[in-house]
LOMAR-962098 format. One record per residue (C-alpha): residue number from 1; residue in three letters; chain; x, y, z. Coordinates in nm, 4 decimals. Layout:
BEGIN
<node><resi>NUM</resi><resn>ALA</resn><chain>A</chain><c1>X</c1><c2>Y</c2><c3>Z</c3></node>
...
***
This chain:
BEGIN
<node><resi>1</resi><resn>MET</resn><chain>A</chain><c1>0.0135</c1><c2>-0.0030</c2><c3>0.0112</c3></node>
<node><resi>2</resi><resn>SER</resn><chain>A</chain><c1>0.1705</c1><c2>0.3228</c2><c3>-0.1171</c3></node>
<node><resi>3</resi><resn>GLU</resn><chain>A</chain><c1>0.1642</c1><c2>0.6739</c2><c3>0.0968</c3></node>
<node><resi>4</resi><resn>ALA</resn><chain>A</chain><c1>-0.1241</c1><c2>0.8095</c2><c3>-0.1035</c3></node>
<node><resi>5</resi><resn>ASP</resn><chain>A</chain><c1>-0.3475</c1><c2>0.5071</c2><c3>-0.0563</c3></node>
<node><resi>6</resi><resn>ILE</resn><chain>A</chain><c1>-0.2911</c1><c2>0.5334</c2><c3>0.3296</c3></node>
<node><resi>7</resi><resn>LEU</resn><chain>A</chain><c1>-0.3811</c1><c2>0.9131</c2><c3>0.3313</c3></node>
<node><resi>8</resi><resn>ALA</resn><chain>A</chain><c1>-0.6908</c1><c2>0.8303</c2><c3>0.0829</c3></node>
<node><resi>9</resi><resn>LEU</resn><chain>A</chain><c1>-0.8273</c1><c2>0.6274</c2><c3>0.3680</c3></node>
<node><resi>10</resi><resn>THR</resn><chain>A</chain><c1>-0.8904</c1><c2>0.9623</c2><c3>0.5656</c3></node>
<node><resi>11</resi><resn>TYR</resn><chain>A</chain><c1>-1.0935</c1><c2>1.1070</c2><c3>0.2963</c3></node>
<node><resi>12</resi><resn>GLU</resn><chain>A</chain><c1>-1.4500</c1><c2>1.1374</c2><c3>0.4114</c3></node>
<node><resi>13</resi><resn>ASP</resn><chain>A</chain><c1>-1.5682</c1><c2>1.4087</c2><c3>0.1358</c3></node>
<node><resi>14</resi><resn>LYS</resn><chain>A</chain><c1>-1.6507</c1><c2>1.4265</c2><c3>-0.2081</c3></node>
<node><resi>15</resi><resn>VAL</resn><chain>A</chain><c1>-1.5843</c1><c2>1.6556</c2><c3>-0.4896</c3></node>
<node><resi>16</resi><resn>THR</resn><chain>A</chain><c1>-1.7314</c1><c2>1.7379</c2><c3>-0.8246</c3></node>
<node><resi>17</resi><resn>VAL</resn><chain>A</chain><c1>-1.5115</c1><c2>1.9426</c2><c3>-1.0404</c3></node>
<node><resi>18</resi><resn>TYR</resn><chain>A</chain><c1>-1.6422</c1><c2>2.1752</c2><c3>-1.3404</c3></node>
<node><resi>19</resi><resn>ARG</resn><chain>A</chain><c1>-1.3726</c1><c2>2.3283</c2><c3>-1.5756</c3></node>
<node><resi>20</resi><resn>ALA</resn><chain>A</chain><c1>-1.4322</c1><c2>2.5981</c2><c3>-1.8435</c3></node>
<node><resi>21</resi><resn>PHE</resn><chain>A</chain><c1>-1.4535</c1><c2>2.5092</c2><c3>-2.2114</c3></node>
<node><resi>22</resi><resn>LYS</resn><chain>A</chain><c1>-1.5001</c1><c2>2.6442</c2><c3>-2.5448</c3></node>
<node><resi>23</resi><resn>ASP</resn><chain>A</chain><c1>-1.8206</c1><c2>2.5238</c2><c3>-2.7346</c3></node>
<node><resi>24</resi><resn>THR</resn><chain>A</chain><c1>-1.9711</c1><c2>2.5304</c2><c3>-3.0871</c3></node>
<node><resi>25</resi><resn>LEU</resn><chain>A</chain><c1>-2.3373</c1><c2>2.5797</c2><c3>-3.1312</c3></node>
<node><resi>26</resi><resn>PRO</resn><chain>A</chain><c1>-2.5193</c1><c2>2.4021</c2><c3>-3.3708</c3></node>
<node><resi>27</resi><resn>SER</resn><chain>A</chain><c1>-2.5561</c1><c2>2.7784</c2><c3>-3.5677</c3></node>
<node><resi>28</resi><resn>GLY</resn><chain>A</chain><c1>-2.1671</c1><c2>2.7925</c2><c3>-3.5588</c3></node>
<node><resi>29</resi><resn>GLU</resn><chain>A</chain><c1>-2.1561</c1><c2>3.0255</c2><c3>-3.2869</c3></node>
<node><resi>30</resi><resn>SER</resn><chain>A</chain><c1>-1.8510</c1><c2>2.9662</c2><c3>-3.0174</c3></node>
<node><resi>31</resi><resn>VAL</resn><chain>A</chain><c1>-1.9322</c1><c2>3.0149</c2><c3>-2.6910</c3></node>
<node><resi>32</resi><resn>PHE</resn><chain>A</chain><c1>-1.7649</c1><c2>2.9766</c2><c3>-2.3556</c3></node>
<node><resi>33</resi><resn>LYS</resn><chain>A</chain><c1>-1.8825</c1><c2>2.8051</c2><c3>-2.0839</c3></node>
<node><resi>34</resi><resn>GLU</resn><chain>A</chain><c1>-1.7323</c1><c2>2.8769</c2><c3>-1.7355</c3></node>
<node><resi>35</resi><resn>GLY</resn><chain>A</chain><c1>-1.8278</c1><c2>2.8385</c2><c3>-1.3799</c3></node>
<node><resi>36</resi><resn>PHE</resn><chain>A</chain><c1>-2.0632</c1><c2>2.5466</c2><c3>-1.2609</c3></node>
<node><resi>37</resi><resn>GLU</resn><chain>A</chain><c1>-2.1987</c1><c2>2.5745</c2><c3>-1.6501</c3></node>
<node><resi>38</resi><resn>GLY</resn><chain>A</chain><c1>-1.8424</c1><c2>2.4114</c2><c3>-1.7454</c3></node>
<node><resi>39</resi><resn>LYS</resn><chain>A</chain><c1>-1.7527</c1><c2>2.0622</c2><c3>-1.8072</c3></node>
<node><resi>40</resi><resn>VAL</resn><chain>A</chain><c1>-1.7447</c1><c2>1.8104</c2><c3>-1.5612</c3></node>
<node><resi>41</resi><resn>ILE</resn><chain>A</chain><c1>-1.4058</c1><c2>1.6683</c2><c3>-1.5109</c3></node>
<node><resi>42</resi><resn>TYR</resn><chain>A</chain><c1>-1.4439</c1><c2>1.4398</c2><c3>-1.2052</c3></node>
<node><resi>43</resi><resn>SER</resn><chain>A</chain><c1>-1.7679</c1><c2>1.3340</c2><c3>-1.0230</c3></node>
<node><resi>44</resi><resn>ASP</resn><chain>A</chain><c1>-1.7926</c1><c2>1.2229</c2><c3>-0.6551</c3></node>
<node><resi>45</resi><resn>LYS</resn><chain>A</chain><c1>-1.4125</c1><c2>1.1706</c2><c3>-0.6005</c3></node>
<node><resi>46</resi><resn>GLU</resn><chain>A</chain><c1>-1.3098</c1><c2>1.1103</c2><c3>-0.2667</c3></node>
<node><resi>47</resi><resn>CYS</resn><chain>A</chain><c1>-1.1164</c1><c2>1.4247</c2><c3>-0.0729</c3></node>
<node><resi>48</resi><resn>ALA</resn><chain>A</chain><c1>-1.0844</c1><c2>1.5783</c2><c3>0.2500</c3></node>
<node><resi>49</resi><resn>LEU</resn><chain>A</chain><c1>-1.1844</c1><c2>1.9418</c2><c3>0.3004</c3></node>
<node><resi>50</resi><resn>SER</resn><chain>A</chain><c1>-0.9759</c1><c2>2.1282</c2><c3>0.5756</c3></node>
<node><resi>51</resi><resn>SER</resn><chain>A</chain><c1>-0.9533</c1><c2>2.4747</c2><c3>0.7435</c3></node>
<node><resi>52</resi><resn>GLN</resn><chain>A</chain><c1>-0.5702</c1><c2>2.5764</c2><c3>0.7480</c3></node>
<node><resi>53</resi><resn>SER</resn><chain>A</chain><c1>-0.6079</c1><c2>2.9235</c2><c3>0.9061</c3></node>
<node><resi>54</resi><resn>GLY</resn><chain>A</chain><c1>-0.8828</c1><c2>2.8706</c2><c3>1.1674</c3></node>
<node><resi>55</resi><resn>GLY</resn><chain>A</chain><c1>-0.9924</c1><c2>3.2345</c2><c3>1.1211</c3></node>
<node><resi>56</resi><resn>LYS</resn><chain>A</chain><c1>-0.7575</c1><c2>3.5259</c2><c3>1.1738</c3></node>
<node><resi>57</resi><resn>ILE</resn><chain>A</chain><c1>-0.9096</c1><c2>3.8899</c2><c3>1.2122</c3></node>
<node><resi>58</resi><resn>ASN</resn><chain>A</chain><c1>-0.8641</c1><c2>4.1583</c2><c3>0.9223</c3></node>
<node><resi>59</resi><resn>GLN</resn><chain>A</chain><c1>-0.9343</c1><c2>4.4737</c2><c3>1.0680</c3></node>
<node><resi>60</resi><resn>THR</resn><chain>A</chain><c1>-0.9946</c1><c2>4.8016</c2><c3>0.8006</c3></node>
<node><resi>61</resi><resn>ALA</resn><chain>A</chain><c1>-1.0987</c1><c2>5.1265</c2><c3>0.9083</c3></node>
<node><resi>62</resi><resn>SER</resn><chain>A</chain><c1>-1.4217</c1><c2>5.0398</c2><c3>1.0513</c3></node>
<node><resi>63</resi><resn>THR</resn><chain>A</chain><c1>-1.4884</c1><c2>4.6712</c2><c3>1.0092</c3></node>
<node><resi>64</resi><resn>ALA</resn><chain>A</chain><c1>-1.3391</c1><c2>4.3672</c2><c3>1.0955</c3></node>
<node><resi>65</resi><resn>SER</resn><chain>A</chain><c1>-1.3664</c1><c2>4.0348</c2><c3>0.9451</c3></node>
<node><resi>66</resi><resn>ALA</resn><chain>A</chain><c1>-1.2677</c1><c2>3.6657</c2><c3>1.0002</c3></node>
<node><resi>67</resi><resn>PRO</resn><chain>A</chain><c1>-1.2265</c1><c2>3.4991</c2><c3>0.6665</c3></node>
<node><resi>68</resi><resn>THR</resn><chain>A</chain><c1>-1.1183</c1><c2>3.1298</c2><c3>0.6926</c3></node>
<node><resi>69</resi><resn>GLU</resn><chain>A</chain><c1>-0.8615</c1><c2>2.9842</c2><c3>0.4622</c3></node>
<node><resi>70</resi><resn>TYR</resn><chain>A</chain><c1>-0.9373</c1><c2>2.6106</c2><c3>0.3271</c3></node>
<node><resi>71</resi><resn>SER</resn><chain>A</chain><c1>-0.7577</c1><c2>2.3603</c2><c3>0.1659</c3></node>
<node><resi>72</resi><resn>LEU</resn><chain>A</chain><c1>-0.8877</c1><c2>2.0439</c2><c3>-0.0585</c3></node>
<node><resi>73</resi><resn>PHE</resn><chain>A</chain><c1>-0.6739</c1><c2>1.7282</c2><c3>-0.0196</c3></node>
<node><resi>74</resi><resn>THR</resn><chain>A</chain><c1>-0.6928</c1><c2>1.4780</c2><c3>-0.2958</c3></node>
<node><resi>75</resi><resn>ARG</resn><chain>A</chain><c1>-0.5338</c1><c2>1.1770</c2><c3>-0.4484</c3></node>
<node><resi>76</resi><resn>PRO</resn><chain>A</chain><c1>-0.2016</c1><c2>1.2693</c2><c3>-0.6467</c3></node>
<node><resi>77</resi><resn>GLU</resn><chain>A</chain><c1>-0.3681</c1><c2>1.1515</c2><c3>-0.9806</c3></node>
<node><resi>78</resi><resn>ILE</resn><chain>A</chain><c1>-0.6632</c1><c2>1.4027</c2><c3>-0.9349</c3></node>
<node><resi>79</resi><resn>ASP</resn><chain>A</chain><c1>-0.6041</c1><c2>1.6851</c2><c3>-1.1577</c3></node>
<node><resi>80</resi><resn>ILE</resn><chain>A</chain><c1>-0.7726</c1><c2>1.9914</c2><c3>-1.0106</c3></node>
<node><resi>81</resi><resn>GLN</resn><chain>A</chain><c1>-0.6492</c1><c2>2.3282</c2><c3>-1.2080</c3></node>
<node><resi>82</resi><resn>PRO</resn><chain>A</chain><c1>-0.6898</c1><c2>2.7093</c2><c3>-1.0958</c3></node>
<node><resi>83</resi><resn>ASN</resn><chain>A</chain><c1>-0.9898</c1><c2>2.8508</c2><c3>-1.1609</c3></node>
<node><resi>84</resi><resn>ASP</resn><chain>A</chain><c1>-1.1906</c1><c2>2.5073</c2><c3>-1.1607</c3></node>
<node><resi>85</resi><resn>HIS</resn><chain>A</chain><c1>-1.5299</c1><c2>2.5616</c2><c3>-0.9813</c3></node>
<node><resi>86</resi><resn>LEU</resn><chain>A</chain><c1>-1.5540</c1><c2>2.2722</c2><c3>-0.7315</c3></node>
<node><resi>87</resi><resn>ILE</resn><chain>A</chain><c1>-1.8920</c1><c2>2.1268</c2><c3>-0.5299</c3></node>
<node><resi>88</resi><resn>ILE</resn><chain>A</chain><c1>-1.7514</c1><c2>1.9788</c2><c3>-0.2409</c3></node>
<node><resi>89</resi><resn>SER</resn><chain>A</chain><c1>-1.9893</c1><c2>1.7156</c2><c3>0.0262</c3></node>
<node><resi>90</resi><resn>HIS</resn><chain>A</chain><c1>-1.8970</c1><c2>1.7833</c2><c3>0.3815</c3></node>
<node><resi>91</resi><resn>LEU</resn><chain>A</chain><c1>-2.0781</c1><c2>1.6569</c2><c3>0.6793</c3></node>
<node><resi>92</resi><resn>GLY</resn><chain>A</chain><c1>-2.3835</c1><c2>1.6749</c2><c3>0.4954</c3></node>
<node><resi>93</resi><resn>LYS</resn><chain>A</chain><c1>-2.3700</c1><c2>2.0339</c2><c3>0.3174</c3></node>
<node><resi>94</resi><resn>ASN</resn><chain>A</chain><c1>-2.2637</c1><c2>2.1389</c2><c3>-0.0176</c3></node>
<node><resi>95</resi><resn>ILE</resn><chain>A</chain><c1>-1.9892</c1><c2>2.3671</c2><c3>-0.0405</c3></node>
<node><resi>96</resi><resn>MET</resn><chain>A</chain><c1>-1.9050</c1><c2>2.5667</c2><c3>-0.3692</c3></node>
<node><resi>97</resi><resn>ALA</resn><chain>A</chain><c1>-1.5696</c1><c2>2.6831</c2><c3>-0.4022</c3></node>
<node><resi>98</resi><resn>VAL</resn><chain>A</chain><c1>-1.2910</c1><c2>2.7891</c2><c3>-0.6722</c3></node>
<node><resi>99</resi><resn>ALA</resn><chain>A</chain><c1>-0.9620</c1><c2>2.6052</c2><c3>-0.6910</c3></node>
<node><resi>100</resi><resn>GLY</resn><chain>A</chain><c1>-0.6248</c1><c2>2.8054</c2><c3>-0.6695</c3></node>
<node><resi>101</resi><resn>ARG</resn><chain>A</chain><c1>-0.2773</c1><c2>2.6418</c2><c3>-0.7747</c3></node>
<node><resi>102</resi><resn>ALA</resn><chain>A</chain><c1>-0.2445</c1><c2>2.3108</c2><c3>-0.6267</c3></node>
<node><resi>103</resi><resn>ALA</resn><chain>A</chain><c1>0.0965</c1><c2>2.2030</c2><c3>-0.4322</c3></node>
<node><resi>104</resi><resn>ARG</resn><chain>A</chain><c1>0.1242</c1><c2>1.8735</c2><c3>-0.5857</c3></node>
<node><resi>105</resi><resn>LEU</resn><chain>A</chain><c1>0.3304</c1><c2>1.5814</c2><c3>-0.3823</c3></node>
<node><resi>106</resi><resn>SER</resn><chain>A</chain><c1>0.3529</c1><c2>1.2126</c2><c3>-0.4542</c3></node>
<node><resi>107</resi><resn>SER</resn><chain>A</chain><c1>0.1342</c1><c2>1.1424</c2><c3>-0.1760</c3></node>
<node><resi>108</resi><resn>HIS</resn><chain>A</chain><c1>-0.1572</c1><c2>1.3949</c2><c3>-0.2189</c3></node>
<node><resi>109</resi><resn>ASN</resn><chain>A</chain><c1>-0.2609</c1><c2>1.7456</c2><c3>-0.3715</c3></node>
<node><resi>110</resi><resn>ASN</resn><chain>A</chain><c1>-0.2967</c1><c2>2.0305</c2><c3>-0.1505</c3></node>
<node><resi>111</resi><resn>ILE</resn><chain>A</chain><c1>-0.5622</c1><c2>2.2914</c2><c3>-0.3462</c3></node>
<node><resi>112</resi><resn>PRO</resn><chain>A</chain><c1>-0.6098</c1><c2>2.6108</c2><c3>-0.1729</c3></node>
<node><resi>113</resi><resn>LEU</resn><chain>A</chain><c1>-0.9915</c1><c2>2.7255</c2><c3>-0.2333</c3></node>
<node><resi>114</resi><resn>LYS</resn><chain>A</chain><c1>-1.1911</c1><c2>3.0330</c2><c3>-0.2067</c3></node>
<node><resi>115</resi><resn>ILE</resn><chain>A</chain><c1>-1.5310</c1><c2>2.9336</c2><c3>-0.0846</c3></node>
<node><resi>116</resi><resn>GLU</resn><chain>A</chain><c1>-1.8173</c1><c2>3.0882</c2><c3>-0.2952</c3></node>
<node><resi>117</resi><resn>LYS</resn><chain>A</chain><c1>-2.1187</c1><c2>2.9486</c2><c3>-0.1085</c3></node>
<node><resi>118</resi><resn>GLU</resn><chain>A</chain><c1>-2.2172</c1><c2>2.6890</c2><c3>0.1206</c3></node>
<node><resi>119</resi><resn>VAL</resn><chain>A</chain><c1>-2.5532</c1><c2>2.5295</c2><c3>0.0681</c3></node>
<node><resi>120</resi><resn>VAL</resn><chain>A</chain><c1>-2.7391</c1><c2>2.3134</c2><c3>0.3463</c3></node>
***
């Protein structure tokens, strides 16, 4: 059993990956489909969603926010590219996110995320 196989045993979430693509309509017109209208590249692949920052406070002039940075861990053969749109099933909720540039290792990929929306 490889290190990637051992880590994958800890993955309890699922991810569906959408990628932008250019299509040609029957009329000959070219259209660019992006976001969740893009092409499904992976469906229900095992993954693990993790928060790496825990929410640090950002103070601006009169307001404060505590954004939390998330990472998605996948098997090394799952090729999630920057700006792919993701729907992650995590603890009974669907989370919509956009992928950043992955840190690719022989045992796993670590993909930073920008959370778009959490849907119960």
